[in-house]
C-alpha positions as CSV (number, residue, x, y, z in Angstrom):
1,X,-0.3,0.2,-0.2
2,X,1.3,3.3,-1.0
3,X,1.5,6.2,1.3
4,X,-1.4,8.3,-0.6
5,X,-3.7,5.0,-0.1
6,X,-2.2,4.4,3.2
7,X,-3.0,7.9,4.6
8,X,-6.7,7.4,2.7
9,X,-7.5,4.2,4.2
10,X,-5.9,5.8,7.6
11,X,-8.6,8.7,6.9
12,X,-11.3,6.5,6.1
13,X,-11.3,4.8,9.8
14,X,-11.4,8.9,11.0
15,X,-8.4,8.5,12.4
16,X,-6.4,12.7,11.2
17,X,-2.8,13.7,11.2
18,X,-3.1,15.0,14.7
19,X,-4.7,11.5,16.0
20,X,-1.3,9.9,14.3
21,X,0.9,12.1,15.7
22,X,-0.2,11.0,19.4
23,X,-0.2,7.8,18.6
24,X,3.4,8.2,17.7
25,X,4.0,10.5,21.0
26,X,2.6,8.1,23.3
27,X,4.5,4.6,21.7
28,X,7.3,7.0,22.4
29,X,6.5,7.5,26.3
30,X,5.5,11.7,25.5
31,X,2.8,13.4,26.5
32,X,0.4,14.4,23.4
33,X,0.1,17.4,21.2
34,X,-1.5,20.1,23.2
35,X,-5.3,20.5,21.6
36,X,-5.6,16.6,20.7
37,X,-8.3,14.7,21.4
38,X,-8.4,11.2,22.6
39,X,-11.2,9.5,22.1
40,X,-11.0,8.6,18.2
41,X,-7.9,6.4,19.4
42,X,-9.2,4.8,22.0
43,X,-12.5,4.2,20.6
44,X,-10.1,1.6,18.2
45,X,-8.6,0.7,20.7
46,X,-4.9,2.2,19.6
47,X,-4.4,3.7,22.9
48,X,-5.4,3.4,26.8
49,X,-5.4,5.4,29.5
50,X,-3.0,5.0,31.9
51,X,-3.3,7.7,34.7
52,X,0.2,6.4,36.6
53,X,2.6,7.4,33.1
54,X,3.3,11.1,32.6
55,X,1.7,10.6,29.3
56,X,-1.4,9.6,30.4
57,X,-2.0,7.2,28.0
58,X,-0.1,4.3,27.0
59,X,-0.2,2.2,23.4
60,X,-1.9,-0.7,22.4
61,X,0.3,-2.6,19.1
62,X,-2.2,-1.6,16.2
63,X,-1.8,-5.4,14.5
64,X,-3.6,-6.9,17.9
65,X,-6.2,-3.9,16.6
66,X,-6.5,-4.1,13.2
67,X,-7.0,-8.2,13.6
68,X,-9.5,-7.9,15.9
69,X,-11.4,-5.4,14.0
70,X,-11.0,-7.9,10.8
71,X,-12.8,-10.3,13.1
72,X,-15.2,-8.1,14.3
73,X,-16.2,-7.1,10.5
74,X,-16.2,-11.0,9.2
75,X,-18.4,-12.2,12.1
76,X,-20.9,-8.6,10.9
77,X,-20.6,-10.4,7.2
78,X,-21.3,-13.8,8.4
79,X,-24.9,-12.6,9.8
80,X,-25.7,-9.8,6.9
81,X,-25.0,-13.3,4.6
82,X,-27.2,-15.3,6.7
83,X,-29.9,-13.0,6.6
84,X,-29.8,-12.8,2.8
85,X,-30.7,-16.7,2.8
86,X,-34.1,-15.7,5.1
87,X,-34.9,-13.5,3.5
88,X,-36.5,-15.5,0.2
89,X,-38.9,-16.9,2.3
90,X,-40.8,-14.2,2.2
91,X,-41.4,-14.7,-0.7
92,X,-44.3,-17.6,0.0
93,X,-46.5,-14.8,1.5
94,X,-47.1,-14.0,-2.2
95,X,-49.4,-17.5,-2.2
96,X,-51.6,-14.9,0.2
97,X,-51.0,-11.9,-1.4
98,X,-51.3,-12.5,-5.6
99,X,-54.7,-13.5,-5.6
100,X,-56.4,-10.3,-3.8
101,X,-54.7,-7.9,-5.1
102,X,-56.9,-5.2,-8.0
103,X,-53.6,-3.8,-9.4
104,X,-50.6,-5.9,-10.7
105,X,-46.0,-5.6,-11.1
106,X,-43.7,-6.4,-13.1
107,X,-44.9,-10.0,-14.0
108,X,-42.6,-11.4,-16.6
109,X,-39.6,-13.6,-17.0
110,X,-37.4,-14.6,-20.0
111,X,-36.6,-17.8,-19.9
112,X,-33.9,-18.4,-22.7
113,X,-33.5,-21.9,-23.2
114,X,-35.9,-24.8,-23.6
115,X,-34.9,-26.6,-20.8
116,X,-35.2,-23.5,-18.4
117,X,-38.9,-23.2,-20.0
118,X,-39.8,-27.1,-19.5
119,X,-38.3,-26.9,-15.7
120,X,-40.4,-24.0,-14.9
121,X,-43.3,-25.3,-16.2
122,X,-43.0,-28.4,-14.6
123,X,-42.3,-26.1,-11.4
124,X,-46.1,-24.2,-11.6
125,X,-47.6,-27.6,-12.6
126,X,-46.1,-29.3,-9.4
127,X,-48.2,-26.7,-7.0
128,X,-50.9,-26.3,-9.1
129,X,-54.1,-26.9,-7.4
130,X,-57.0,-26.4,-10.3
131,X,-56.4,-26.9,-13.7
132,X,-54.1,-27.2,-16.9
133,X,-55.0,-25.9,-20.4
134,X,-52.3,-26.1,-23.6
135,X,-53.0,-25.2,-27.5
136,X,-50.9,-26.8,-29.8
137,X,-50.9,-25.1,-33.7
138,X,-47.7,-27.0,-35.0
139,X,-48.3,-30.6,-36.5
140,X,-47.7,-33.3,-35.0
141,X,-44.3,-33.8,-37.7
142,X,-42.9,-30.5,-37.3
143,X,-43.2,-30.4,-33.1
144,X,-39.5,-31.8,-31.4
145,X,-40.3,-35.4,-30.6
146,X,-38.3,-34.8,-26.5
147,X,-40.6,-31.9,-26.3
148,X,-44.2,-33.9,-26.9
149,X,-43.2,-36.3,-24.8
150,X,-42.8,-34.0,-22.0
151,X,-46.1,-32.1,-23.0
152,X,-47.9,-35.6,-22.4
153,X,-46.2,-36.5,-19.6
154,X,-47.3,-33.4,-17.9
155,X,-51.1,-33.9,-18.8
156,X,-50.8,-37.0,-17.4
157,X,-49.7,-35.7,-14.3
158,X,-52.1,-32.7,-14.3
159,X,-54.8,-35.7,-14.3
160,X,-53.2,-37.0,-11.6
161,X,-53.1,-34.8,-9.5
162,X,-57.1,-34.1,-10.0
163,X,-57.0,-31.4,-12.3
164,X,-58.5,-30.1,-15.2
165,X,-56.9,-31.1,-18.2
166,X,-58.0,-28.8,-22.0
167,X,-55.5,-29.8,-24.9
168,X,-56.1,-27.1,-27.8
169,X,-54.5,-29.5,-31.1
170,X,-53.8,-27.9,-34.9
171,X,-55.8,-30.3,-37.0
172,X,-53.7,-32.4,-38.5
173,X,-53.0,-34.0,-35.1
174,X,-56.0,-35.9,-35.9
175,X,-53.6,-38.4,-38.3
176,X,-51.4,-38.7,-35.9
177,X,-50.9,-42.2,-34.7
178,X,-48.9,-41.2,-31.4
179,X,-51.3,-38.1,-30.3
180,X,-54.4,-40.0,-31.0
181,X,-53.2,-42.5,-28.8
182,X,-52.5,-40.2,-26.2
183,X,-56.2,-38.1,-26.8
184,X,-57.6,-41.9,-26.4
185,X,-56.4,-42.1,-22.5
186,X,-56.8,-38.2,-22.1
187,X,-60.2,-38.6,-23.1
188,X,-60.8,-41.7,-20.9
189,X,-58.9,-40.7,-17.7
190,X,-61.4,-37.5,-17.6
191,X,-59.7,-35.3,-19.8
192,X,-60.4,-33.0,-22.8
193,X,-59.3,-32.3,-26.7
194,X,-60.6,-30.2,-29.1
195,X,-58.6,-29.5,-32.4
196,X,-59.2,-26.5,-35.3
197,X,-57.6,-25.0,-37.8
198,X,-57.2,-21.7,-36.9
199,X,-54.1,-20.4,-36.2
200,X,-53.8,-20.7,-32.3
201,X,-50.7,-18.9,-30.8
202,X,-48.9,-21.8,-28.5
203,X,-49.5,-21.6,-24.8
204,X,-49.7,-22.9,-21.7
205,X,-52.0,-21.9,-18.6
206,X,-51.6,-23.3,-15.0
207,X,-54.3,-22.1,-12.1
208,X,-54.8,-19.3,-14.4
209,X,-52.0,-17.5,-12.8
210,X,-48.9,-18.8,-14.7
211,X,-48.6,-18.0,-18.5
212,X,-46.2,-19.6,-20.3
213,X,-45.9,-18.4,-24.0
214,X,-43.1,-18.3,-27.3
215,X,-40.8,-15.8,-27.9
216,X,-42.1,-13.8,-29.7
217,X,-40.1,-10.4,-29.1
218,X,-37.0,-11.7,-31.2
219,X,-37.6,-15.3,-32.1
220,X,-34.3,-15.3,-34.3
221,X,-32.4,-15.0,-31.5
222,X,-33.4,-18.1,-29.1
223,X,-33.5,-21.5,-28.9
224,X,-36.6,-22.7,-30.5
225,X,-38.8,-23.9,-26.8
226,X,-37.6,-20.7,-25.1
227,X,-40.1,-18.3,-23.9
228,X,-41.8,-16.2,-21.6
229,X,-42.9,-17.0,-17.7
230,X,-45.9,-14.3,-16.9
231,X,-47.5,-13.8,-13.7
232,X,-49.1,-10.2,-14.3
233,X,-52.0,-11.1,-13.4
234,X,-54.6,-8.8,-15.5
235,X,-52.3,-10.7,-18.7
236,X,-52.7,-13.9,-17.6
237,X,-56.4,-13.3,-17.1
238,X,-56.5,-11.8,-21.1
239,X,-54.7,-15.3,-22.2
240,X,-57.6,-17.6,-20.3
241,X,-60.2,-15.5,-22.3
242,X,-57.7,-15.7,-25.7
243,X,-57.7,-19.8,-25.0
244,X,-61.7,-19.8,-24.4
245,X,-62.5,-18.4,-27.3
246,X,-60.6,-20.7,-29.6
247,X,-61.1,-23.6,-27.3
248,X,-65.6,-23.0,-27.7
249,X,-64.6,-22.4,-31.3
250,X,-62.8,-25.7,-31.9
251,X,-64.9,-28.9,-32.4
252,X,-64.2,-31.8,-30.0
253,X,-61.8,-34.1,-31.2
254,X,-64.1,-37.6,-30.7
255,X,-66.3,-35.9,-32.9
256,X,-63.1,-35.6,-35.5
257,X,-61.8,-38.6,-35.2
258,X,-61.6,-41.6,-38.4
259,X,-61.2,-44.2,-35.8
260,X,-64.8,-43.5,-33.9
261,X,-66.7,-43.4,-37.3
262,X,-67.4,-40.0,-37.0
263,X,-65.9,-38.3,-40.2
264,X,-68.3,-39.0,-43.6
265,X,-65.8,-36.9,-46.1
266,X,-62.5,-37.8,-47.2
267,X,-59.3,-35.2,-47.8
268,X,-60.2,-35.0,-51.6
269,X,-63.7,-34.3,-50.9
270,X,-62.5,-31.5,-48.7
271,X,-60.4,-29.9,-50.9
272,X,-62.7,-30.1,-53.7
273,X,-65.4,-28.4,-51.4
274,X,-62.2,-25.1,-50.0
275,X,-62.3,-24.6,-53.8
276,X,-65.7,-24.5,-54.8
277,X,-66.4,-22.6,-51.6
278,X,-63.2,-19.9,-52.6
279,X,-65.9,-19.8,-55.8
280,X,-63.8,-22.0,-58.6
281,X,-66.1,-24.4,-60.4
282,X,-65.5,-28.1,-60.0
283,X,-63.8,-27.8,-63.9
284,X,-61.6,-25.1,-62.3
285,X,-61.7,-26.6,-59.0
286,X,-60.2,-30.1,-60.4
287,X,-57.1,-28.2,-61.9
288,X,-55.9,-26.4,-58.7
289,X,-56.2,-29.5,-57.0
290,X,-52.8,-31.9,-56.9
291,X,-52.5,-34.3,-58.4
292,X,-55.0,-32.4,-61.0
293,X,-58.6,-34.0,-61.7
294,X,-60.8,-33.7,-64.6
295,X,-63.8,-32.0,-64.0
296,X,-65.8,-35.8,-64.7
297,X,-63.7,-36.6,-61.6
298,X,-64.7,-33.7,-59.5
299,X,-68.4,-34.4,-60.4
300,X,-67.6,-38.1,-59.3
301,X,-66.0,-38.0,-56.1
302,X,-69.1,-35.0,-55.0
303,X,-71.7,-37.5,-56.0
304,X,-70.8,-40.0,-53.3
305,X,-70.0,-37.6,-50.7
306,X,-73.8,-36.5,-51.5
307,X,-75.1,-40.2,-51.7
308,X,-72.9,-40.5,-48.2
309,X,-74.6,-38.0,-46.5
310,X,-78.0,-38.6,-47.9
311,X,-79.4,-34.8,-49.6
312,X,-79.9,-34.3,-53.2
313,X,-78.6,-31.8,-54.5
314,X,-74.5,-29.9,-53.5
315,X,-76.3,-26.8,-52.7
316,X,-77.8,-28.6,-49.6
317,X,-74.4,-30.3,-49.6
318,X,-72.3,-26.9,-49.6
319,X,-75.3,-25.8,-46.4
320,X,-73.8,-29.1,-45.3
321,X,-70.0,-28.0,-45.2
322,X,-70.8,-24.5,-44.1
323,X,-71.5,-25.9,-40.7
324,X,-69.8,-29.3,-40.4
325,X,-66.9,-29.5,-37.9
326,X,-65.3,-31.9,-40.8
327,X,-64.2,-28.1,-41.9
328,X,-62.0,-28.3,-38.8
329,X,-59.7,-31.2,-40.8
330,X,-57.3,-31.0,-43.2
């Protein structure tokens, strides 16, 4: 330590130049200078009263004083660290505070990796008390198999905990054997599943308290399954209302499940009907298909559908098409 740093450190301890001069004189057995106030050296333990000596004071070893003061500071730091470890326990009280406050505060956290995102969802589900709502807008083949497996595990766990579980899928999931097998077990266990062709945002809502969404702020700078954990009361309530809007407009899985025999139309028939719905003639609709069909072939395909429905005209078929849940099918 150079002289300037030493002088600054001593000044921070409250010692003046007069104190340093007094300590030097007392150490040598001499009287301290006139006008000197002893309280600073006494408080630090650098001198002690000695009425039997001419100087009136005796100097103490500054090294011993330094060790004593360092030890005291270490004890203070230990107590501070212990207190800091106890403070997070106060966050437990948020469970009583949050449900009853009218206005929310900052309540979102970015989770930059899929591992963190799934870990946080799992932790929230562990403490869940009422429900789990999920939406998966991507077709099964475009989803990460590991993430799909985690999603199924969460659904089974929610039902085993006695929670209400609703799962909203892209209609392409109906043709996926793995998803269909899982949904069959979900329905048997008391869960609900619906399908939709609408572009539903991917989300997980737990107890209307926790919302998990994709990272839509900077998708190009994050992992595919990174996202946000939102706990703001108003935002989660709004997301829940959006989820409910899509849910009630969607079709029950069992009403469109091909294995249940409830679907009348074929994939080809639906493709043709969508072309007709877009105001194309039967001849033009056939040319727009892949592979293209002749007008005669299109007429035959539609006649088969009309007969299967027990209808007399294509006008009736189009009315049926405008109302049927089979519009949700790919």
